[in-house]
C-alpha positions in Angstrom: -12.8 -29.5 18.1 -9.8 -31.3 16.8 -9.8 -33.4 20.0 -5.9 -32.7 20.6 -3.9 -32.6 24.1 -4.6 -29.0 25.2 -1.2 -28.9 27.0 1.3 -30.5 24.5 -0.7 -27.8 22.0 -0.2 -25.1 24.3 3.6 -26.0 24.8 3.8 -26.0 20.9 2.0 -23.0 20.7 4.6 -21.3 22.8 7.5 -22.8 21.5 6.5 -21.5 18.0 5.4 -17.9 19.0 9.2 -17.4 20.5 10.9 -18.6 17.3 8.5 -16.9 15.3 8.6 -13.7 16.5 12.0 -14.1 16.7 12.6 -14.8 13.1 10.2 -11.9 12.2 12.2 -9.8 13.7 15.3 -10.3 12.0 13.8 -10.4 8.6 11.9 -7.0 9.0 14.1 -4.9 11.1 17.6 -6.8 11.0 19.9 -7.9 13.7 19.1 -5.0 16.1 16.8 -2.1 15.9 15.8 1.2 17.9 12.4 2.3 18.4 11.9 6.1 17.5 10.8 8.4 20.8 7.2 8.3 19.2 7.2 4.5 18.8 6.8 3.7 22.6 4.2 4.5 25.7 4.7 7.5 27.7 3.6 7.6 31.6 0.1 9.6 31.9 0.1 11.5 35.1 -3.3 12.1 36.6 -3.3 15.8 37.5 -4.0 16.1 41.4 -3.4 12.4 42.3 0.0 12.2 40.8 1.1 15.0 43.0 0.2 13.0 46.8 3.2 12.5 48.4 4.3 8.6 48.2 1.2 7.2 46.8 0.4 9.4 44.1 3.8 8.6 42.2 3.0 4.8 42.7 -0.4 4.4 41.4 -1.1 7.7 39.2 1.8 8.0 37.1 1.5 5.0 35.1 1.0 4.7 31.1 -2.3 3.7 29.6 -2.0 0.4 29.3 -1.4 0.2 32.9 -4.7 1.8 33.5 -6.6 -0.2 31.2 -5.1 -3.3 32.8 -6.5 -2.4 36.0 -10.2 -0.8 34.6 -10.5 -4.6 33.2 -10.1 -6.2 36.5 -13.8 -4.7 37.8 -15.3 -4.7 34.7 -14.3 -8.5 33.9 -15.3 -9.6 37.4 -18.8 -7.9 36.6 -18.9 -9.8 33.4 -18.4 -13.2 34.7 -20.9 -12.8 37.6 -23.6 -10.5 36.5 -24.0 -10.8 32.6 -25.5 -14.0 30.9 -22.6 -14.9 28.6 -20.3 -14.5 31.7 -22.3 -17.1 33.6 -22.5 -19.1 30.3 -19.0 -19.1 30.2 -18.2 -20.0 33.8 -20.7 -22.9 33.2 -18.5 -24.2 29.9 -15.7 -24.2 32.2 -17.2 -25.7 34.9 -19.4 -28.9 33.1 -19.6 -28.3 29.5 -22.1 -31.1 29.3 -24.7 -29.6 31.5 -24.3 -26.2 29.7 -24.3 -27.7 26.1 -28.2 -29.2 27.2 -29.2 -25.6 28.0 -28.3 -24.8 24.7 -25.1 -23.1 24.9 -23.0 -23.7 22.0 -19.7 -24.8 24.0 -17.3 -25.1 20.9 -18.1 -21.4 20.1 -17.3 -20.1 23.8 -13.8 -22.0 23.9 -12.8 -20.3 20.8 -14.0 -17.3 21.8 -12.1 -16.9 25.0 -9.2 -18.6 24.0 -8.8 -15.6 20.8 -9.7 -13.2 23.2 -7.1 -14.4 26.0 -4.5 -14.9 23.7 -5.1 -11.9 22.3 -4.7 -9.8 25.7 -1.9 -11.9 26.4 -0.2 -10.5 23.1 -1.0 -7.0 24.3 0.8 -7.7 27.1 3.8 -8.9 25.2 3.8 -5.8 23.0 4.0 -3.5 26.0 6.7 -5.1 27.4 8.9 -4.2 24.5 7.4 -0.8 23.5 6.2 0.3 27.1 8.6 -1.0 29.7 12.0 -2.0 27.7 11.6 0.1 24.2 13.2 -2.7 22.5 12.9 -6.3 20.9 15.3 -9.2 21.6 15.1 -13.2 21.5 13.4 -14.7 24.8 13.2 -11.1 26.2 10.1 -12.3 28.0 12.2 -14.7 30.2 9.8 -16.9 31.7 7.2 -14.3 32.6 4.2 -16.4 31.1 4.8 -19.2 33.5 4.7 -16.8 36.4 1.7 -15.6 34.7 -0.1 -19.0 35.0 1.3 -19.7 38.6 -0.7 -15.5 39.7 -3.7 -17.0 37.7 -3.1 -20.6 40.4 -2.7 -18.2 43.2 -5.3 -15.9 42.8 -8.0 -18.6 42.4 -9.0 -18.2 38.9 -10.6 -14.8 40.1 -9.6 -11.5 38.5 -8.7 -9.6 41.6 -6.8 -12.7 43.0 -5.0 -12.5 39.8 -4.4 -8.9 40.4 -3.1 -9.2 43.9 -1.0 -12.2 42.9 0.6 -10.3 39.9 1.6 -7.6 42.5 3.1 -10.2 44.5 5.6 -11.7 41.9 6.2 -8.2 40.6 7.3 -7.2 44.3 9.8 -10.0 43.9 11.2 -8.8 40.6 11.2 -5.0 42.2 13.1 -6.4 45.4 15.8 -8.6 42.8 16.1 -5.0 40.8 16.7 -2.8 44.1 19.6 -5.4 45.5 21.1 -5.5 41.9 22.0 -1.9 41.8 22.7 -1.9 45.8 24.3 -4.6 46.5 27.3 -5.9 44.9 28.3 -9.1 47.1 25.4 -10.9 46.0 25.7 -12.7 42.3 23.7 -11.3 39.5 22.5 -14.7 38.9 20.9 -15.3 42.4 18.9 -12.0 42.0 17.7 -12.8 38.7 16.2 -16.1 40.6 14.3 -14.1 43.1 10.6 -14.0 41.0 11.0 -17.5 39.6 12.1 -18.9 43.3 8.7 -16.8 44.7 6.6 -18.5 42.3 7.7 -21.9 43.1 7.4 -21.1 46.8 4.0 -19.7 46.4 3.0 -22.6 44.5 4.0 -25.2 47.0 2.0 -23.2 49.5 -1.1 -22.7 47.9 -1.5 -24.8 44.8 -3.2 -27.5 46.4 -5.6 -25.1 48.1 -6.9 -23.8 44.8 -10.0 -25.5 43.0 -9.4 -24.9 39.4 -12.5 -25.2 36.6 -13.7 -28.5 36.6 -13.0 -28.8 32.8 -9.9 -26.8 32.5 -7.7 -28.1 29.8 -9.6 -31.2 29.3 -11.2 -32.0 25.8 -15.2 -31.9 25.6 -17.2 -34.5 23.3 -20.0 -33.2 22.0 -23.0 -35.6 22.1 
């Protein structure tokens, strides 16, 4: 509603969040701190399924947040395609003026989805520190948010496509980690570049073939 450039505002929030989180960490916890054992997530093994050779460990021995994220894929797909609110949301993303003429409150949808989306992304960041790494440090995200944007583009703006894209980028990260422990001849700096190089390659190959929502990032002038 302030009609500001959404890309510029998004970058400002991104930079502010990185600095503000590091500042809060130092104010609350000091220079460094460690979590207690009860402060982070533990893997949840699904009985029977987790015992399946090879596939069981890979798919059915994760932390609870991972299962929730996977469950959200069909839930959000159904929401966007089969519910009135979801269809209205898609209309707002494609052509807010038409949606407005049909009685849809465009600004309300934009605010609500921005807040919910940021909440989900914040949950992912919190899980990175409490679930995967068990500590917090400045710049620990290391640009993964930009890889998430690439995953959305590669996934053609669909929940299932984003899941496939995320698994693809994750594979690049896994390969980098394996090579770090098994191949000392390759410099560490080159190995940590693998996920980001994969991101650039995917964007070069698929970005031009993906159609984003028509009004993505554009200011809507009501009336």
